[in-house]
C-alpha positions, 0 to 999 in steps of 0.5 A: 241237122246232122247233114249240116256243119257244126257251125250251122248247129249240125252235129260235130264229127268229133265228140272230143278235140282232135289235136294238131299233133299227137306224139307217140312216145307212150307206145315205147313205155312198156318196151324197155324205155322206162327201164333204160331211163331208170338205168340212166338215172341210177348211173348218175351219168345224166349228160355224157357224150360216150354212152347213150348219146354216142350210140344215138349219134352212131345209129343216126349216122348209119340211118342218114348215111352221113359221116358225122352226127352231133346231138344238141339241145335243140335245132336252134342251138345246132343252127347257131353253132353250125353258123359260127363254126362255118365262119358266118358271124357278121356276114350276109345270109339268104333265108326264106321268109316262109319258115319258123322263126327259129331259122332266122333267130339262128342268123340273128344270134350270129349277128348276120345281115338277113336277106329274105328270099321268096319261095316256090309256090308249089313246093313251099321251099326256097326258090333257087331263081330268087336265091340267085337274084338276091346274091350280093358281094356281101352274101356268104351263105344260103339257109334253105328249109325243107318245109313240112319235110318236103326236100328243097331243090337241093341240086340247084342250090348246091350248084348256086352255092358252088358257083358263088362260093357260098356256104349251104345250110339246110334247116331240116327241122321237119325232115328227119326221114325225108329223102331226096332222089333216093338219098336221106336228107342229112347228106347234103350241103355243108351241114343239115340240122334237124329238130327232135322236139315233141312236134316231130316224127321222132322226138327226144322230148327236146333236142336237135341233130346236126349232120355233116360230112365235114370232119373238122366242122363236126369236131368243132361242134362237139366242143362248142356244144359244151360251152366251147371248152376243151378238156383243159378248160381252154376255150377258143370260141364262145360256145353254148350249153347245148348238150343233149342229155342221156335221157333225151338220147335214149328216148330217141333211140327207141323210136329210130328203128320205127322212123321209116314206118312213121314216114310211110304211114304219113305218106299213106295218110296224105294220099288218103286226104288228097284222094278224098279232097282232090275234087274240091275247087280251091284246095291246092296241095303242096307239091312233092317232086318226083323221086323225093319223099317228104316226112309230112311233118305237117299236112298243109294246103292253100285255100283259094277263097274265090274258088273254095267259097271260104277263106282259110280263117272261115274254114278254120273256124268251121273246123274248130266247131267240128272239134278239129284243130288247125294251124296256119304254119307259118303265118305271119311270114318272117318279114311281117313279124315285129322282131324282123320287119326292120332288121332284114332286107328283102325284095318281092316276096309275092309267093311267100305272102300268097302261101302264108296268107292262105295256108292251113294245116290239118292234124296228122300223126305217126299213127292215124286210123282211117276213120279219123281221116274220113271224118276230117275229110267229111267235115271239109266236104260238108263245110264246102257244101254249105259254104254260103251259109258258113260264110254268113255264120262267120261274119 
């Protein structure tokens, strides 16, 4: 029975559960991380903008090639504050419906009118053509998402934003380390906002990073992340408690020097996955445009049931039997969620629904051995070989 999938009573390719993510902060514990964290605790300076956080921000500015980086408590808080600082409260914004909910939450908390825009089915990123179709006299901003770390059509979006006098925000939650035509993501638009939560390549445990070349905007954000309070406790705008702590910053500092290695590794792993799975009909990989580099924060592809013989739910169920965890990033799409289906406007979102209804993501980490990738691919190939029996077993 070993030649059959586990769902058909064959032997599972993994004896233990293979998680969808695996942070690697533990690799730094013996490399001064605990010493630096202890130093922060012993100093009693737990939240300071002038010590470890400042160093983290400065090193990120050099890494990204941007004038200003502002560390915040999360990507969500960074987006909320950036939108307020750009004067977008109570205005209409265009945003993809194929994204994580936090992207849209930021617009909601700025009391924005939300209009969902369709994506490009190849790149999974917002379609510039659909953006232009959806611009109205009320539209004030475009929020684009570098999905799984795959850069958007940045130049085209910048042209559209300039033509229509719109603000351009990039949700870069997945994209710290990605590049667009030789330039690091973080240099584009009015502002770009990254996540450093545990699911990301570089994690500060929890945290966010705002990058901008706009000095005035940066100064506003530095105040607004601290409640909006100036040193004399005057307050011009309502801010948030959105500071990044010293412990968060020092955790990120230790990983930053290795970030490009993480990106290099993940790209090599994705190349290996694609090489092993490319001959299976019905698997359609996300396209990374020539000259761009994705972090591959997630490795997702769509499953065409008619060609593959199974839908993504059946594939996920069969992989679960092999002890391989999968995720449907992102399903349901935003316009189908209870939180927004009556709070937003949209026209045709056919590509969004096509991708969202058929995408499946496999485990991918900063460090993976070749045997793990081979086993995952073996499981998929074996499931596909026995697709008729697997479909029956899933009924």
